[in-house]
N, C-alpha and C positions, 0 to 999 in steps of 0.2 A: 287803393293807391297804385299808381302806375309804376311798373317795374322799370328799372334801367335796362335797356336793351344793348347787349354786347354781341357783336359778330366777330368770330374768329375766321380768318381766311388762310387756307393752306395752298400753297402754289405748287402744282406739277407733281405732286406725289400723294396718293391716297395712304400709303404706309408712312404717315407723318406723325411721329410721337408727340411733337410739340403741341399742335392743335388739339390732338385727341386727349391730352392731359389738361390743357388750358380750358377746354369746354366744360368738363365736370368741376374743375376748380372754381370757375366763375359761377356756374350754375348753382352751386351749393351755398352761395352767398345770399343773405337776407335781401329781399327786394330787387334781385337781379335775374334776368332771363338770358341764357346763352343760346347762340346759334352758331353753326360752322358751315362755311362754304368751302368745299374742296374744288378748286378751280383748276381743272385739267390734270391729267395724269400722264406719266411717261414710264417706259420700261428700259430705256437705254440713255445714252449721253446725248442723243439727238432728240429734239422735241419740236413739235409744231406750234407755231404761234396761234393764239386764240383766233377764231373766226369771227366775222362780224356778228353772226347769229349768237355765238357763244357770249360775246360781249353784251349783246341785248339781253340775254338771259340773266347775265350777272346784274345789270342795271335794274331789270324788272324785280329781281329777288331783293336787291339791297333797298330799293324803294318800298317794297312791301314790308320788310323787317324794320325799316326806319330806325337804325341804331343810334345810340348815343355815343358809343365807343366802338371802333373797329381795329382789330389787331391783325396784322399781316405777318405771317411767318414765311421768310424767304431765304434763299441762297443766292449767291452773287450772279448766276446766269439770268435771274429773273427780275433784275432791278428795273428794267424799263417796263416790264409787264406790271410790276407793283406800282410804278409811277403812274401808269395809265389807269389802273384800278382806283389809286388814290384820287386822281383828278375826277373820276366818275363819282366816287363816293362824296367828295366835297361839292360836286355840282348838284347832286340830287338829295343830299341829306345834310344835316348839321353836325354830323359826327366828328369826334376827335379821332385821328388815325394814327396809330402807333406801329412802327415796324420793329420786328425782332428776328433773331436768327443769326447765322454765321456772317452774312454779309454786314449788317449794321454793326456787329460786334468787332470785326477786324478792320473795317473802314468806315468809322462813324462820321467822319468829316464829310465824306461824299454823300452818305445817305440822309443825314439830317437836312440837307437842302432840299430834299424831295418830299418831305412829309411833316407832320406836326410834332411828333415825338419818336425817338428811337429808344430801344432797350438794348443795353450792352450786357452780354452774358445771360445768366439764368433770369427768366422772366416771370416766374410764378409769383413771388412776393411783390415785385414791382407792379404787376398787373392788378393783383388784389388791392394794393393801395391806390392805384390810379382809379379803378372802378369805384372803390369806396369814396374817394374824393368826388368823382363825378356824381355819383348817387346822392351824396349829402351836400352838394353844392359848395364844396370846399376847394381851396387852392391845391393844385397837384404839381407845381412847378419845382418842388424841392425833394421829389422822391428819389431815393437812391437807385442807381442803375439806369436812370432815365436822362436823356438829353432832350430838352424842350426848345423847339423853334418858336421864339417869342416875337417873330417878325423882325425887329431891329437888332436882336441878339439871340445867341443860343445859350441857354442855361445848361451847363454841363455838371450834372451831379456826380458825386463820387460813387464808388462801387460799395454795395452793402455786402454783408457776409454771405457765404455760400450756404445753401440749405444742407444742414447736417443730418436731420432726420428725414430720410427719403420716404419712410413709411407715412409721413404727413400727407404726401401727395396722393391724389385720387388715382385709380387705375385708368389707363387709357381707355377712352370711350369708343364703342363701336355699335352701330345700329341704332343710333339715337334718333328719334323722330324729328328733331330739330337740326339734322344734318342735311346738306344739300350737296349734290354731286354734278358738276357741269363738265361734260366731255361729249365729243362727236355731235355737237349741235343740239344737245338734249340736256334737260334737267331731270335728275332722278333723286328720290329720297331713300333709295334702297342702297345700303352700304355694300359695295362690291367685295370688300375685304372679308365679309362673312362667308363668302362662297369659297374662300381659299382654304386649303388644308394646313397651311403653316401659320402657326401663332407666333408673332414676334413680341418678345418681352425684353424690357430693359431692366436689368437688376442692379446696375451700378452707374454712377456718374464719375467722369474723370479717368484719365490714363496716367500711370506713374512714369511713363516714358516721355522723352522729348525729342522725338524724330523730327528732323529739320523739314520734312516734306508735309508734316501734318499740322492741322489748325490747333490741335491740343497744345502744342508748343506755345502758341500766343495766349491761350487760356491760362497757362501757368503764370505768365507775367501779369495778366489782368487781375488774377485773384490771389496773388502772393500776399500772405499775411491776413487773408480773410476767412480762414478756417481750413479744416482738412480738405484736400482737393479730391482725393479718391474716396468715395462714399458708397456704401452698399446698403441695399434694402435687407430686411430680416428674411430668413428662410420662410417663415410663416406668412409674411406679407406677399412674397413671390408666388407661393403656392396657392394662396387665396385668390390672387388675380387669375392664375391659370384655371382654377375651379370655376370662376365666374364665367369663363368662356365654355368650359366643358359642360356646365349645367344649363347652358342657353338652349332653348328649344330648337331643334334642327341643327345643332352644332356639327360643323364639318371639320373642326380642327383635330388633326391626328399627329402633329409633329410640332415641336417647339424649337424656335431659333432664338437664342439669346444674342442680342445686338450689342452688348457691351464691348468696348474696346479690348478690355481684358477681363474675362470671366474670373470667378472666384479662385484664389490661390491660398488665402489665409487658412491654416490648418482647422481653426475652430469653426469657420464657415463651412468648409468641405465636409468635416466630420458630421455636421448636422444636415447639410443639404443632401448628401449622397443617400443615406437610408430613407429619409423623409420623401425625397422626390421619387425614389423607386417605389416606395409603398403607396404614397398618397396621389401620385400622378401616373407614373409608369409609361409615359410616352417617350418615343425616341426623341433625341434633341441634338442640336448642333451648338458649338460654342466657338468664340475667337479668343486667341491668346497672342502674347508676345513669346517667342521661344524661351526667353530667359525666365519667364514666370511658370513654365511647364516643368515641374519636377516629377520624378518617378512616383512619389507619394500622391500628387495631384492627379496624375494620369489613372492611378489605381482607384481613386475616389470617383473620378468621372466614369470609369468602366462600371463601378458599383452602381451608379446612378442610372446607367443605360445610355451613355453617349453614343452617337453614330458617327459624327464627323467633327474634326477639330481644324479650324482654319487659322493659319498664322502666316506672317509675312517673311519671306527671305529677301525680297525686294531686289537683290542683285547677287551675282556670284562672286563679287570681289569683296573680300573682307576689308580692304582699304576703303572702298567707296561706302560700304555699309556702315563702318565705324567713324571714318573721318569726315565724309560728306554728309551722310544721312543721320549722323550722330545716333546710330542704332546699334547697341552693343550686341556682339555675337560673331561667331565664326562659322565657316562652312563645316568644319569638323564637328562643332557642337550640333549644328543643324542635322548632319547625317546621323550622329548618335541618337539624337532626339527622335527622328523619324523611325529609326529601327525599333526603339522602345515602344512608341505608339503602335506600329504595325504588328508587334507581337500580340496585341489585343484585338486585332481585326477592326481597327478603327480607321475610317476614311480620313484622309488628310487633303485639304485644299490650301494651296499656297498663293500668296499675293506676290506678284513680281512687277516691278516698274520697267517698262520697255523704253528703248530709245532715249535714255537720259544722257545729258550732254557730257557725262564724265566717263562713259564707257569707252574703251579702246579695243583693238583687235585682241589684245592679250586678256583683258578682263572679260570679254564675251567668251573666250575659250574657257576661262575659269567657270563661267556661268553654265556653259553647256556641260562641262565635266561634273559640276555639282548636280545638275538635273539628271545626268546618267546614273548617278549613284543613289538617287532617291527611290524608295520602294514603289513598285508599280502597282496599279496605274498611277500616273501623275496627273493631277488636275490643277489648273491655275485660274485665279482671277488676275487678269492682265490690266495694267494701268499705264497711261502714256502721258 
């Protein structure tokens, strides 16, 4: 029996958690075969448009795979590129094309005009149901989280519940023989991420804070009443994923970077994580936090586990802008006290700061400089504009 062919397309980043989870999620379904195309990569906010040759490679690859369903994961800067790829897919195959990611989630009315289906919010359950329907020849127009462009009208389905058990999801896939990488006018089936020393792990979903500049704030509204928003994988599941990489022949991973908006702070989680990670993994690791979620006890557990760097946002040196404009609780005094506590343990700190925002004045910039001068040295920033 012919398998239903599904192609996942990731745009402009090889470190793309969504396609790397969706690939094994779909591939473990009965009667389904998954493939993933990573179309272009970038290392900064500036990216090159695809070349004519790269577009030709994409067309040749999609024609060869001849998919029944194509899922494109995209952010807002790549809408026109996704539109072009969708046109090519529709020209050379009979595939249904579904878009997902931040762009379709925050501006669905604009995105649904350009494709067959969009997925709003989490896509795993919706994609499973869509692929099942296509495989079985059944109707797919009433699947939760999906908007379906039916030609004369758009069917706007309601949101389904959030996935509460994150251990249900497969580990992000690397080095799969059915992955394709298009960059620099070449097609490769060698996963470049296997050559990097840093292993990126997502252990949670959802952020408890509602900073006005962050997309997570919009997610809070979309998923209100649909289940617990902040969810965490079990410690055992996290360690098992790390081991799946460390046990790979030729493994080069020697550092773990947890990409969660806010890493663990619940006492019961940290009490289990710290000793198990130290004993069963033992690699240095970096984490991200909100200053308000970093307590002395949490810092102690991170030290026990072997943390090397903590990244958190100060965003501005003005308490007023931080609290009233960015709706981000916290004061400069609290930040200074926190950094002193972290530095006692010889942990590196990296700060997020937003440059040239419209609310800064000469006086608030002076406050920012004064704050920076009081931070432990060296001072390292991720800057945003």
